[in-house]
PQR file with spaces between the fields and no chain letter, atoms N, CA, C, O and H, PARSE charges and radii, in Angstrom:
ATOM       1  N    MET     1     120.788   68.923   92.305 -0.4000 1.5000
ATOM       2  CA   MET     1     121.121   68.077   93.421 -0.0000 2.0000
ATOM       3  C    MET     1     120.199   68.377   94.588  0.5500 1.7000
ATOM       4  O    MET     1     119.985   69.544   94.917 -0.5500 1.4000
ATOM       5  N    GLY     2     119.647   67.347   95.222 -0.4000 1.5000
ATOM       6  CA   GLY     2     118.790   67.524   96.381 -0.0000 2.0000
ATOM       7  C    GLY     2     119.610   67.576   97.659  0.5500 1.7000
ATOM       8  O    GLY     2     120.780   67.193   97.678 -0.5500 1.4000
ATOM       9  H    GLY     2     119.821   66.399   94.954  0.4000 1.0000
ATOM      10  N    THR     3     118.983   68.053   98.722 -0.4000 1.5000
ATOM      11  CA   THR     3     119.677   68.090  100.000 -0.0000 2.0000
ATOM      12  C    THR     3     119.293   66.878  100.815  0.5500 1.7000
ATOM      13  O    THR     3     118.152   66.419  100.761 -0.5500 1.4000
ATOM      14  H    THR     3     118.033   68.364   98.706  0.4000 1.0000
ATOM      15  N    ASP     4     120.220   66.372  101.553 -0.4000 1.5000
ATOM      16  CA   ASP     4     119.987   65.219  102.408 -0.0000 2.0000
ATOM      17  C    ASP     4     119.304   65.683  103.685  0.5500 1.7000
ATOM      18  O    ASP     4     119.861   66.504  104.414 -0.5500 1.4000
ATOM      19  H    ASP     4     121.147   66.745  101.597  0.4000 1.0000
ATOM      20  N    THR     5     118.115   65.176  103.971 -0.4000 1.5000
ATOM      21  CA   THR     5     117.371   65.620  105.142 -0.0000 2.0000
ATOM      22  C    THR     5     117.974   65.095  106.436  0.5500 1.7000
ATOM      23  O    THR     5     117.639   65.594  107.510 -0.5500 1.4000
ATOM      24  H    THR     5     117.663   64.509  103.379  0.4000 1.0000
ATOM      25  N    LYS     6     118.857   64.097  106.363 -0.4000 1.5000
ATOM      26  CA   LYS     6     119.490   63.573  107.567 -0.0000 2.0000
ATOM      27  C    LYS     6     120.669   64.426  108.015  0.5500 1.7000
ATOM      28  O    LYS     6     121.125   64.299  109.151 -0.5500 1.4000
ATOM      29  H    LYS     6     119.130   63.692  105.491  0.4000 1.0000
ATOM      30  N    THR     7     121.163   65.287  107.144 -0.4000 1.5000
ATOM      31  CA   THR     7     122.321   66.105  107.454 -0.0000 2.0000
ATOM      32  C    THR     7     121.881   67.532  107.750  0.5500 1.7000
ATOM      33  O    THR     7     121.203   68.168  106.942 -0.5500 1.4000
ATOM      34  H    THR     7     120.792   65.390  106.221  0.4000 1.0000
ATOM      35  N    LYS     8     122.273   68.023  108.914 -0.4000 1.5000
ATOM      36  CA   LYS     8     121.975   69.401  109.275 -0.0000 2.0000
ATOM      37  C    LYS     8     123.241   70.223  109.116  0.5500 1.7000
ATOM      38  O    LYS     8     124.316   69.807  109.548 -0.5500 1.4000
ATOM      39  H    LYS     8     122.823   67.507  109.571  0.4000 1.0000
ATOM      40  N    ALA     9     123.117   71.372  108.504 -0.4000 1.5000
ATOM      41  CA   ALA     9     124.257   72.272  108.404 -0.0000 2.0000
ATOM      42  C    ALA     9     124.406   72.989  109.738  0.5500 1.7000
ATOM      43  O    ALA     9     123.449   73.572  110.246 -0.5500 1.4000
ATOM      44  H    ALA     9     122.243   71.710  108.153  0.4000 1.0000
ATOM      45  N    LYS    10     125.610   72.943  110.304 -0.4000 1.5000
ATOM      46  CA   LYS    10     125.854   73.659  111.553 -0.0000 2.0000
ATOM      47  C    LYS    10     126.215   75.088  111.218  0.5500 1.7000
ATOM      48  O    LYS    10     127.083   75.344  110.383 -0.5500 1.4000
ATOM      49  H    LYS    10     126.388   72.469  109.891  0.4000 1.0000
ATOM      50  N    LEU    11     125.549   76.008  111.868 -0.4000 1.5000
ATOM      51  CA   LEU    11     125.850   77.414  111.684 -0.0000 2.0000
ATOM      52  C    LEU    11     126.993   77.803  112.606  0.5500 1.7000
ATOM      53  O    LEU    11     127.095   77.271  113.711 -0.5500 1.4000
ATOM      54  H    LEU    11     124.843   75.800  112.546  0.4000 1.0000
ATOM      55  N    PRO    12     127.856   78.719  112.180 -0.5600 1.5000
ATOM      56  CA   PRO    12     128.956   79.115  113.042  0.2800 2.0000
ATOM      57  C    PRO    12     128.445   79.876  114.263  0.5500 1.7000
ATOM      58  O    PRO    12     127.449   80.596  114.192 -0.5500 1.4000
ATOM      59  N    LEU    13     129.136   79.705  115.366 -0.4000 1.5000
ATOM      60  CA   LEU    13     128.784   80.475  116.549 -0.0000 2.0000
ATOM      61  C    LEU    13     129.045   81.948  116.289  0.5500 1.7000
ATOM      62  O    LEU    13     130.039   82.304  115.656 -0.5500 1.4000
ATOM      63  H    LEU    13     129.945   79.120  115.424  0.4000 1.0000
ATOM      64  N    ASP    14     128.177   82.785  116.764 -0.4000 1.5000
ATOM      65  CA   ASP    14     128.357   84.220  116.608 -0.0000 2.0000
ATOM      66  C    ASP    14     129.276   84.705  117.733  0.5500 1.7000
ATOM      67  O    ASP    14     128.816   85.073  118.814 -0.5500 1.4000
ATOM      68  H    ASP    14     127.370   82.496  117.278  0.4000 1.0000
ATOM      69  N    ILE    15     130.566   84.697  117.460 -0.4000 1.5000
ATOM      70  CA   ILE    15     131.573   85.024  118.459 -0.0000 2.0000
ATOM      71  C    ILE    15     131.395   86.449  118.974  0.5500 1.7000
ATOM      72  O    ILE    15     131.592   86.706  120.161 -0.5500 1.4000
ATOM      73  H    ILE    15     130.939   84.398  116.582  0.4000 1.0000
ATOM      74  N    GLU    16     131.030   87.359  118.108 -0.4000 1.5000
ATOM      75  CA   GLU    16     130.803   88.749  118.524 -0.0000 2.0000
ATOM      76  C    GLU    16     129.674   88.824  119.547  0.5500 1.7000
ATOM      77  O    GLU    16     129.784   89.555  120.531 -0.5500 1.4000
ATOM      78  H    GLU    16     130.870   87.150  117.143  0.4000 1.0000
ATOM      79  N    ALA    17     128.608   88.090  119.334 -0.4000 1.5000
ATOM      80  CA   ALA    17     127.482   88.082  120.281 -0.0000 2.0000
ATOM      81  C    ALA    17     127.908   87.498  121.620  0.5500 1.7000
ATOM      82  O    ALA    17     127.516   88.012  122.668 -0.5500 1.4000
ATOM      83  H    ALA    17     128.518   87.496  118.534  0.4000 1.0000
ATOM      84  N    LEU    18     128.707   86.429  121.604 -0.4000 1.5000
ATOM      85  CA   LEU    18     129.191   85.841  122.855 -0.0000 2.0000
ATOM      86  C    LEU    18     130.078   86.816  123.609  0.5500 1.7000
ATOM      87  O    LEU    18     130.005   86.906  124.835 -0.5500 1.4000
ATOM      88  H    LEU    18     129.026   86.012  120.752  0.4000 1.0000
ATOM      89  N    THR    19     130.910   87.542  122.889 -0.4000 1.5000
ATOM      90  CA   THR    19     131.786   88.530  123.514 -0.0000 2.0000
ATOM      91  C    THR    19     130.969   89.645  124.147  0.5500 1.7000
ATOM      92  O    THR    19     131.226   90.033  125.287 -0.5500 1.4000
ATOM      93  H    THR    19     130.970   87.469  121.893  0.4000 1.0000
ATOM      94  N    GLN    20     129.995   90.159  123.422 -0.4000 1.5000
ATOM      95  CA   GLN    20     129.167   91.257  123.931 -0.0000 2.0000
ATOM      96  C    GLN    20     128.257   90.820  125.071  0.5500 1.7000
ATOM      97  O    GLN    20     127.936   91.629  125.942 -0.5500 1.4000
ATOM      98  H    GLN    20     129.786   89.844  122.496  0.4000 1.0000
ATOM      99  N    ALA    21     127.839   89.573  125.084 -0.4000 1.5000
ATOM     100  CA   ALA    21     126.918   89.092  126.110 -0.0000 2.0000
ATOM     101  C    ALA    21     127.573   89.018  127.483  0.5500 1.7000
ATOM     102  O    ALA    21     126.883   89.054  128.502 -0.5500 1.4000
ATOM     103  H    ALA    21     128.100   88.916  124.376  0.4000 1.0000
ATOM     104  N    GLY    22     128.883   88.916  127.520 -0.4000 1.5000
ATOM     105  CA   GLY    22     129.558   88.756  128.804 -0.0000 2.0000
ATOM     106  C    GLY    22     129.455   87.307  129.231  0.5500 1.7000
ATOM     107  O    GLY    22     130.164   86.456  128.695 -0.5500 1.4000
ATOM     108  H    GLY    22     129.444   88.887  126.693  0.4000 1.0000
ATOM     109  N    GLU    23     128.584   87.007  130.188 -0.4000 1.5000
ATOM     110  CA   GLU    23     128.394   85.627  130.621 -0.0000 2.0000
ATOM     111  C    GLU    23     127.265   84.976  129.836  0.5500 1.7000
ATOM     112  O    GLU    23     126.273   85.622  129.498 -0.5500 1.4000
ATOM     113  H    GLU    23     128.008   87.699  130.623  0.4000 1.0000
ATOM     114  N    PHE    24     127.428   83.700  129.554 -0.4000 1.5000
ATOM     115  CA   PHE    24     126.419   82.923  128.833 -0.0000 2.0000
ATOM     116  C    PHE    24     126.532   81.473  129.281  0.5500 1.7000
ATOM     117  O    PHE    24     127.489   81.102  129.961 -0.5500 1.4000
ATOM     118  H    PHE    24     128.233   83.175  129.828  0.4000 1.0000
ATOM     119  N    THR    25     125.577   80.668  128.908 -0.4000 1.5000
ATOM     120  CA   THR    25     125.558   79.264  129.309 -0.0000 2.0000
ATOM     121  C    THR    25     125.754   78.372  128.094  0.5500 1.7000
ATOM     122  O    THR    25     125.054   78.508  127.091 -0.5500 1.4000
ATOM     123  H    THR    25     124.800   80.969  128.355  0.4000 1.0000
ATOM     124  N    ILE    26     126.711   77.458  128.194 -0.4000 1.5000
ATOM     125  CA   ILE    26     126.945   76.464  127.151 -0.0000 2.0000
ATOM     126  C    ILE    26     126.325   75.155  127.608  0.5500 1.7000
ATOM     127  O    ILE    26     126.580   74.700  128.723 -0.5500 1.4000
ATOM     128  H    ILE    26     127.279   77.347  129.009  0.4000 1.0000
ATOM     129  N    THR    27     125.515   74.551  126.757 -0.4000 1.5000
ATOM     130  CA   THR    27     124.984   73.211  127.011 -0.0000 2.0000
ATOM     131  C    THR    27     125.661   72.266  126.027  0.5500 1.7000
ATOM     132  O    THR    27     125.703   72.510  124.821 -0.5500 1.4000
ATOM     133  H    THR    27     125.307   74.921  125.851  0.4000 1.0000
ATOM     134  N    PHE    28     126.190   71.176  126.585 -0.4000 1.5000
ATOM     135  CA   PHE    28     126.952   70.218  125.794 -0.0000 2.0000
ATOM     136  C    PHE    28     126.062   69.121  125.232  0.5500 1.7000
ATOM     137  O    PHE    28     124.885   69.026  125.579 -0.5500 1.4000
ATOM     138  H    PHE    28     126.155   70.978  127.564  0.4000 1.0000
ATOM     139  N    SER    29     126.619   68.307  124.377 -0.4000 1.5000
ATOM     140  CA   SER    29     125.895   67.203  123.742 -0.0000 2.0000
ATOM     141  C    SER    29     125.282   66.241  124.755  0.5500 1.7000
ATOM     142  O    SER    29     124.265   65.608  124.472 -0.5500 1.4000
ATOM     143  H    SER    29     127.575   68.384  124.095  0.4000 1.0000
ATOM     144  N    ASP    30     125.891   66.128  125.932 -0.4000 1.5000
ATOM     145  CA   ASP    30     125.370   65.236  126.972 -0.0000 2.0000
ATOM     146  C    ASP    30     124.388   65.948  127.910  0.5500 1.7000
ATOM     147  O    ASP    30     124.025   65.412  128.957 -0.5500 1.4000
ATOM     148  H    ASP    30     126.717   66.643  126.162  0.4000 1.0000
ATOM     149  N    ASP    31     123.962   67.157  127.529 -0.4000 1.5000
ATOM     150  CA   ASP    31     123.005   67.998  128.258 -0.0000 2.0000
ATOM     151  C    ASP    31     123.535   68.579  129.569  0.5500 1.7000
ATOM     152  O    ASP    31     122.751   69.120  130.348 -0.5500 1.4000
ATOM     153  H    ASP    31     124.257   67.592  126.678  0.4000 1.0000
ATOM     154  N    LYS    32     124.830   68.487  129.836 -0.4000 1.5000
ATOM     155  CA   LYS    32     125.425   69.186  130.980 -0.0000 2.0000
ATOM     156  C    LYS    32     125.719   70.611  130.544  0.5500 1.7000
ATOM     157  O    LYS    32     125.970   70.870  129.367 -0.5500 1.4000
ATOM     158  H    LYS    32     125.467   68.048  129.203  0.4000 1.0000
ATOM     159  N    SER    33     125.687   71.536  131.501 -0.4000 1.5000
ATOM     160  CA   SER    33     125.853   72.954  131.178 -0.0000 2.0000
ATOM     161  C    SER    33     126.877   73.614  132.084  0.5500 1.7000
ATOM     162  O    SER    33     127.116   73.173  133.208 -0.5500 1.4000
ATOM     163  H    SER    33     125.483   71.326  132.457  0.4000 1.0000
ATOM     164  N    ILE    34     127.481   74.691  131.566 -0.4000 1.5000
ATOM     165  CA   ILE    34     128.327   75.555  132.384 -0.0000 2.0000
ATOM     166  C    ILE    34     128.023   77.002  132.030  0.5500 1.7000
ATOM     167  O    ILE    34     127.687   77.323  130.890 -0.5500 1.4000
ATOM     168  H    ILE    34     127.286   75.050  130.653  0.4000 1.0000
ATOM     169  N    ARG    35     128.147   77.866  133.025 -0.4000 1.5000
ATOM     170  CA   ARG    35     128.014   79.307  132.816 -0.0000 2.0000
ATOM     171  C    ARG    35     129.432   79.838  132.711  0.5500 1.7000
ATOM     172  O    ARG    35     130.273   79.541  133.560 -0.5500 1.4000
ATOM     173  H    ARG    35     128.420   77.605  133.951  0.4000 1.0000
ATOM     174  N    CYS    36     129.705   80.626  131.668 -0.4000 1.5000
ATOM     175  CA   CYS    36     131.077   81.039  131.429 -0.0000 2.0000
ATOM     176  C    CYS    36     131.149   82.385  130.722  0.5500 1.7000
ATOM     177  O    CYS    36     130.137   82.985  130.358 -0.5500 1.4000
ATOM     178  H    CYS    36     129.023   80.867  130.979  0.4000 1.0000
ATOM     179  N    LYS    37     132.388   82.833  130.545 -0.4000 1.5000
ATOM     180  CA   LYS    37     132.694   84.067  129.830 -0.0000 2.0000
ATOM     181  C    LYS    37     133.730   83.732  128.764  0.5500 1.7000
ATOM     182  O    LYS    37     134.693   83.014  129.036 -0.5500 1.4000
ATOM     183  H    LYS    37     133.210   82.345  130.841  0.4000 1.0000
ATOM     184  N    LEU    38     133.539   84.244  127.560 -0.4000 1.5000
ATOM     185  CA   LEU    38     134.454   83.966  126.451 -0.0000 2.0000
ATOM     186  C    LEU    38     135.761   84.732  126.619  0.5500 1.7000
ATOM     187  O    LEU    38     135.758   85.937  126.871 -0.5500 1.4000
ATOM     188  H    LEU    38     132.757   84.827  127.339  0.4000 1.0000
ATOM     189  N    LEU    39     136.878   84.022  126.478 -0.4000 1.5000
ATOM     190  CA   LEU    39     138.199   84.643  126.495 -0.0000 2.0000
ATOM     191  C    LEU    39     138.773   84.746  125.083  0.5500 1.7000
ATOM     192  O    LEU    39     139.361   85.759  124.706 -0.5500 1.4000
ATOM     193  H    LEU    39     136.881   83.043  126.273  0.4000 1.0000
ATOM     194  N    HIS    40     138.586   83.659  124.304 -0.4000 1.5000
ATOM     195  CA   HIS    40     139.135   83.620  122.938 -0.0000 2.0000
ATOM     196  C    HIS    40     138.407   82.540  122.149  0.5500 1.7000
ATOM     197  O    HIS    40     137.889   81.583  122.725 -0.5500 1.4000
ATOM     198  H    HIS    40     138.108   82.836  124.610  0.4000 1.0000
ATOM     199  N    ALA    41     138.370   82.694  120.846 -0.4000 1.5000
ATOM     200  CA   ALA    41     137.769   81.680  119.979 -0.0000 2.0000
ATOM     201  C    ALA    41     138.594   81.551  118.705  0.5500 1.7000
ATOM     202  O    ALA    41     139.145   82.525  118.194 -0.5500 1.4000
ATOM     203  H    ALA    41     138.791   83.471  120.377  0.4000 1.0000
ATOM     204  N    ASP    42     138.662   80.314  118.207 -0.4000 1.5000
ATOM     205  CA   ASP    42     139.252   80.086  116.894 -0.0000 2.0000
ATOM     206  C    ASP    42     138.282   79.219  116.101  0.5500 1.7000
ATOM     207  O    ASP    42     137.126   79.069  116.498 -0.5500 1.4000
ATOM     208  H    ASP    42     138.215   79.522  118.623  0.4000 1.0000
ATOM     209  N    ALA    43     138.719   78.661  115.013 -0.4000 1.5000
ATOM     210  CA   ALA    43     137.824   77.908  114.143 -0.0000 2.0000
ATOM     211  C    ALA    43     137.265   76.646  114.794  0.5500 1.7000
ATOM     212  O    ALA    43     136.202   76.168  114.398 -0.5500 1.4000
ATOM     213  H    ALA    43     139.658   78.782  114.690  0.4000 1.0000
ATOM     214  N    TYR    44     137.970   76.099  115.792 -0.4000 1.5000
ATOM     215  CA   TYR    44     137.578   74.813  116.352 -0.0000 2.0000
ATOM     216  C    TYR    44     137.248   74.815  117.842  0.5500 1.7000
ATOM     217  O    TYR    44     136.556   73.917  118.322 -0.5500 1.4000
ATOM     218  H    TYR    44     138.833   76.487  116.114  0.4000 1.0000
ATOM     219  N    ASN    45     137.732   75.811  118.575 -0.4000 1.5000
ATOM     220  CA   ASN    45     137.615   75.803  120.032 -0.0000 2.0000
ATOM     221  C    ASN    45     137.194   77.152  120.584  0.5500 1.7000
ATOM     222  O    ASN    45     137.382   78.194  119.956 -0.5500 1.4000
ATOM     223  H    ASN    45     138.294   76.541  118.185  0.4000 1.0000
ATOM     224  N    LEU    46     136.613   77.102  121.788 -0.4000 1.5000
ATOM     225  CA   LEU    46     136.367   78.299  122.580 -0.0000 2.0000
ATOM     226  C    LEU    46     137.224   78.190  123.829  0.5500 1.7000
ATOM     227  O    LEU    46     137.272   77.136  124.463 -0.5500 1.4000
ATOM     228  H    LEU    46     136.460   76.256  122.299  0.4000 1.0000
ATOM     229  N    ARG    47     137.896   79.269  124.183 -0.4000 1.5000
ATOM     230  CA   ARG    47     138.587   79.318  125.470 -0.0000 2.0000
ATOM     231  C    ARG    47     137.721   80.189  126.360  0.5500 1.7000
ATOM     232  O    ARG    47     137.473   81.353  126.042 -0.5500 1.4000
ATOM     233  H    ARG    47     137.857   80.125  123.668  0.4000 1.0000
ATOM     234  N    VAL    48     137.257   79.634  127.476 -0.4000 1.5000
ATOM     235  CA   VAL    48     136.324   80.330  128.354 -0.0000 2.0000
ATOM     236  C    VAL    48     136.837   80.302  129.783  0.5500 1.7000
ATOM     237  O    VAL    48     137.742   79.542  130.129 -0.5500 1.4000
ATOM     238  H    VAL    48     137.458   78.689  127.735  0.4000 1.0000
ATOM     239  N    GLU    49     136.230   81.157  130.605 -0.4000 1.5000
ATOM     240  CA   GLU    49     136.496   81.148  132.037 -0.0000 2.0000
ATOM     241  C    GLU    49     135.197   80.815  132.747  0.5500 1.7000
ATOM     242  O    GLU    49     134.165   81.440  132.503 -0.5500 1.4000
ATOM     243  H    GLU    49     135.495   81.774  130.323  0.4000 1.0000
ATOM     244  N    ALA    50     135.255   79.817  133.636 -0.4000 1.5000
ATOM     245  CA   ALA    50     134.100   79.392  134.419 -0.0000 2.0000
ATOM     246  C    ALA    50     134.587   78.990  135.806  0.5500 1.7000
ATOM     247  O    ALA    50     135.521   78.200  135.937 -0.5500 1.4000
ATOM     248  H    ALA    50     136.094   79.309  133.835  0.4000 1.0000
ATOM     249  N    ASP    51     133.958   79.530  136.827 -0.4000 1.5000
ATOM     250  CA   ASP    51     134.337   79.207  138.212 -0.0000 2.0000
ATOM     251  C    ASP    51     135.829   79.411  138.465  0.5500 1.7000
ATOM     252  O    ASP    51     136.485   78.572  139.083 -0.5500 1.4000
ATOM     253  H    ASP    51     133.198   80.172  136.720  0.4000 1.0000
ATOM     254  N    ASN    52     136.355   80.532  137.983 -0.4000 1.5000
ATOM     255  CA   ASN    52     137.775   80.883  138.153 -0.0000 2.0000
ATOM     256  C    ASN    52     138.725   79.862  137.538  0.5500 1.7000
ATOM     257  O    ASN    52     139.874   79.747  137.964 -0.5500 1.4000
ATOM     258  H    ASN    52     135.822   81.213  137.481  0.4000 1.0000
ATOM     259  N    ARG    53     138.246   79.112  136.527 -0.4000 1.5000
ATOM     260  CA   ARG    53     139.084   78.165  135.787 -0.0000 2.0000
ATOM     261  C    ARG    53     139.012   78.519  134.316  0.5500 1.7000
ATOM     262  O    ARG    53     137.984   78.998  133.837 -0.5500 1.4000
ATOM     263  H    ARG    53     137.313   79.206  136.180  0.4000 1.0000
ATOM     264  N    ARG    54     140.085   78.289  133.608 -0.4000 1.5000
ATOM     265  CA   ARG    54     140.103   78.488  132.161 -0.0000 2.0000
ATOM     266  C    ARG    54     139.948   77.135  131.495  0.5500 1.7000
ATOM     267  O    ARG    54     140.656   76.181  131.817 -0.5500 1.4000
ATOM     268  H    ARG    54     140.920   77.900  133.998  0.4000 1.0000
ATOM     269  N    LEU    55     139.001   77.068  130.552 -0.4000 1.5000
ATOM     270  CA   LEU    55     138.683   75.809  129.889 -0.0000 2.0000
ATOM     271  C    LEU    55     138.793   75.963  128.385  0.5500 1.7000
ATOM     272  O    LEU    55     138.491   77.025  127.840 -0.5500 1.4000
ATOM     273  H    LEU    55     138.426   77.843  130.291  0.4000 1.0000
ATOM     274  N    LEU    56     139.219   74.921  127.722 -0.4000 1.5000
ATOM     275  CA   LEU    56     139.245   74.856  126.263 -0.0000 2.0000
ATOM     276  C    LEU    56     138.118   73.920  125.844  0.5500 1.7000
ATOM     277  O    LEU    56     138.135   72.733  126.172 -0.5500 1.4000
ATOM     278  H    LEU    56     139.464   74.059  128.165  0.4000 1.0000
ATOM     279  N    ILE    57     137.142   74.456  125.121 -0.4000 1.5000
ATOM     280  CA   ILE    57     135.956   73.687  124.754 -0.0000 2.0000
ATOM     281  C    ILE    57     135.915   73.518  123.239  0.5500 1.7000
ATOM     282  O    ILE    57     135.853   74.508  122.510 -0.5500 1.4000
ATOM     283  H    ILE    57     137.128   75.420  124.855  0.4000 1.0000
ATOM     284  N    PRO    58     135.947   72.283  122.759 -0.5600 1.5000
ATOM     285  CA   PRO    58     135.803   72.053  121.319  0.2800 2.0000
ATOM     286  C    PRO    58     134.391   72.439  120.872  0.5500 1.7000
ATOM     287  O    PRO    58     133.412   72.049  121.508 -0.5500 1.4000
ATOM     288  N    LYS    59     134.285   73.184  119.804 -0.4000 1.5000
ATOM     289  CA   LYS    59     132.974   73.633  119.331 -0.0000 2.0000
ATOM     290  C    LYS    59     132.046   72.470  118.994  0.5500 1.7000
ATOM     291  O    LYS    59     130.832   72.588  119.155 -0.5500 1.4000
ATOM     292  H    LYS    59     135.081   73.500  119.287  0.4000 1.0000
ATOM     293  N    HIS    60     132.599   71.348  118.527 -0.4000 1.5000
ATOM     294  CA   HIS    60     131.742   70.224  118.143 -0.0000 2.0000
ATOM     295  C    HIS    60     131.032   69.590  119.344  0.5500 1.7000
ATOM     296  O    HIS    60     130.079   68.830  119.166 -0.5500 1.4000
ATOM     297  H    HIS    60     133.586   71.253  118.396  0.4000 1.0000
ATOM     298  N    SER    61     131.488   69.895  120.567 -0.4000 1.5000
ATOM     299  CA   SER    61     130.853   69.333  121.760 -0.0000 2.0000
ATOM     300  C    SER    61     129.684   70.177  122.260  0.5500 1.7000
ATOM     301  O    SER    61     128.998   69.785  123.204 -0.5500 1.4000
ATOM     302  H    SER    61     132.262   70.511  120.711  0.4000 1.0000
ATOM     303  N    ILE    62     129.451   71.334  121.634 -0.4000 1.5000
ATOM     304  CA   ILE    62     128.399   72.254  122.078 -0.0000 2.0000
ATOM     305  C    ILE    62     127.088   71.925  121.385  0.5500 1.7000
ATOM     306  O    ILE    62     127.014   71.850  120.158 -0.5500 1.4000
ATOM     307  H    ILE    62     130.008   71.653  120.867  0.4000 1.0000
ATOM     308  N    LYS    63     126.052   71.731  122.197 -0.4000 1.5000
ATOM     309  CA   LYS    63     124.712   71.487  121.658 -0.0000 2.0000
ATOM     310  C    LYS    63     124.030   72.818  121.360  0.5500 1.7000
ATOM     311  O    LYS    63     123.492   73.019  120.270 -0.5500 1.4000
ATOM     312  H    LYS    63     126.111   71.793  123.193  0.4000 1.0000
ATOM     313  N    TYR    64     124.055   73.735  122.346 -0.4000 1.5000
ATOM     314  CA   TYR    64     123.534   75.081  122.135 -0.0000 2.0000
ATOM     315  C    TYR    64     124.079   76.028  123.187  0.5500 1.7000
ATOM     316  O    TYR    64     124.647   75.602  124.192 -0.5500 1.4000
ATOM     317  H    TYR    64     124.491   73.572  123.231  0.4000 1.0000
ATOM     318  N    VAL    65     123.896   77.334  122.939 -0.4000 1.5000
ATOM     319  CA   VAL    65     124.361   78.383  123.839 -0.0000 2.0000
ATOM     320  C    VAL    65     123.168   79.241  124.220  0.5500 1.7000
ATOM     321  O    VAL    65     122.389   79.651  123.359 -0.5500 1.4000
ATOM     322  H    VAL    65     123.434   77.680  122.122  0.4000 1.0000
ATOM     323  N    LEU    66     123.026   79.513  125.508 -0.4000 1.5000
ATOM     324  CA   LEU    66     121.972   80.396  125.997 -0.0000 2.0000
ATOM     325  C    LEU    66     122.584   81.742  126.360  0.5500 1.7000
ATOM     326  O    LEU    66     123.480   81.825  127.201 -0.5500 1.4000
ATOM     327  H    LEU    66     123.659   79.180  126.207  0.4000 1.0000
ATOM     328  N    LEU    67     122.091   82.792  125.719 -0.4000 1.5000
ATOM     329  CA   LEU    67     122.518   84.144  126.048 -0.0000 2.0000
ATOM     330  C    LEU    67     121.624   84.694  127.146  0.5500 1.7000
ATOM     331  O    LEU    67     120.492   84.237  127.303 -0.5500 1.4000
ATOM     332  H    LEU    67     121.363   82.725  125.037  0.4000 1.0000
ATOM     333  N    PRO    68     122.115   85.676  127.918 -0.5600 1.5000
ATOM     334  CA   PRO    68     121.282   86.275  128.961  0.2800 2.0000
ATOM     335  C    PRO    68     120.000   86.877  128.343  0.5500 1.7000
ATOM     336  O    PRO    68     120.027   87.371  127.216 -0.5500 1.4000
ATOM     337  N    THR    69     118.909   86.830  129.072 -0.4000 1.5000
ATOM     338  CA   THR    69     117.651   87.357  128.549 -0.0000 2.0000
ATOM     339  C    THR    69     117.717   88.861  128.352  0.5500 1.7000
ATOM     340  O    THR    69     116.976   89.410  127.536 -0.5500 1.4000
ATOM     341  H    THR    69     118.887   86.429  129.988  0.4000 1.0000
ATOM     342  N    SER    70     118.595   89.538  129.088 -0.4000 1.5000
ATOM     343  CA   SER    70     118.711   90.991  128.952 -0.0000 2.0000
ATOM     344  C    SER    70     119.543   91.409  127.758  0.5500 1.7000
ATOM     345  O    SER    70     119.629   92.598  127.452 -0.5500 1.4000
ATOM     346  H    SER    70     119.197   89.092  129.751  0.4000 1.0000
ATOM     347  N    PHE    71     120.160   90.445  127.073 -0.4000 1.5000
ATOM     348  CA   PHE    71     121.043   90.740  125.939 -0.0000 2.0000
ATOM     349  C    PHE    71     120.262   90.741  124.634  0.5500 1.7000
ATOM     350  O    PHE    71     119.463   89.843  124.368 -0.5500 1.4000
ATOM     351  H    PHE    71     120.090   89.479  127.322  0.4000 1.0000
ATOM     352  N    SER    72     120.510   91.770  123.822 -0.4000 1.5000
ATOM     353  CA   SER    72     119.943   91.794  122.466 -0.0000 2.0000
ATOM     354  C    SER    72     121.050   92.217  121.506  0.5500 1.7000
ATOM     355  O    SER    72     121.535   93.347  121.571 -0.5500 1.4000
ATOM     356  H    SER    72     121.160   92.499  124.038  0.4000 1.0000
ATOM     357  N    PRO    73     121.450   91.303  120.609 -0.5600 1.5000
ATOM     358  CA   PRO    73     122.580   91.576  119.703  0.2800 2.0000
ATOM     359  C    PRO    73     122.285   92.679  118.720  0.5500 1.7000
ATOM     360  O    PRO    73     123.137   93.018  117.899 -0.5500 1.4000
């Protein structure tokens, strides 16, 4: 069986790396970003704190995550 080049496999977020990084930046599918800290994660969502607010972010809405440059997993 061949692989479909139109389909990209999404890799799971490295929750341990996000926890160790402390603060990180999430960029969403619409290219808006927030700087936050991970509170909890499950299979579908991240619970984060940003600007003294707690947010529930669906993982499917995340385009990419930027870790601090000083962080090395």
